[in-house]
N, C-alpha and C positions, 0 to 999 in steps of 0.2 A: 389687116391678116397680122396675126398676133406673132411676130419675133421672139426667137430667143435672145435675151436678154442675161443670160447666163455669159458671159466671156471671160477668158482667163485673163488676169491682171499679171505681171513679174513685180514684187515689191521689194528690196533687199531688207532682209531684216533689222539690221543692225540701224537701218535711216530711220527707226520708228521712237527708238529710247528717248533718246534728246530732244529737247525742246516742245514736250508736253503734245506728242502730236496723236493722232489717233486715226482709225481706219475703219469705218463703217460702209454698210449698203443695204438698202432693203430685199429683203426677201420677195414681195412682191411688187416689183417696178413701181414705175414715177406714175403720176396722175394720169400722163398721158395714155400708159398702159392700162393703168384701171379702168380710165374712161373707155377706152376698146374693149374689154373684157365685160364690164355692164353693160354694152351698146348689144356685144354678140348675146349676153346671155337674154336682154330684151327681146332682141329680133327673134331667138330661136326659142322662147318661153320655159326659159332654165330659172326655176327657181328654189329657195332654200324652204327647207322645214326647219320651223323655229317653235318654240314655247315662249310665247310671252307672259311675263312677269309684272308684278307691280313690286314698286320699290321698297314696298314694307315687306315684301317675301326674299329679299336679298339673299339674308344670311343664310333660311332652307336654302334657296336655290345652290348655294356654295356648297353647304351641305351636302346636298343631292350630288356636285360635280365631285365633290373628294371620293364619295362614296362609288363613282362609278355609275350612280341612277339616273344618268340622264340622256335622253334617246336624241332629241334635239337641241341647237344651240340656243341659249337663252337669249332672249332681248325684250331688254326694259322699257316696259309703255311709260314713254316721257310724259304722259297727260298725269301718273301718278306720282310726280316729284313735288 
């Protein structure tokens, strides 16, 4: 079962500046949550629509993305590296 991973955490704002501290989090969850999501998708035949591109076309793909001329997610064909 996918659980809500967004829990409020209180941190004193003035505790971060000294001592080179930082605060970060993942917006997609950890490895266990990612695996659970992938398993759910596999069990329910949930797939992505993609456009496979050759690595030689990466610049053109980027330009299309900037123009907003992309309908699906670009995926680089690793065999073209």
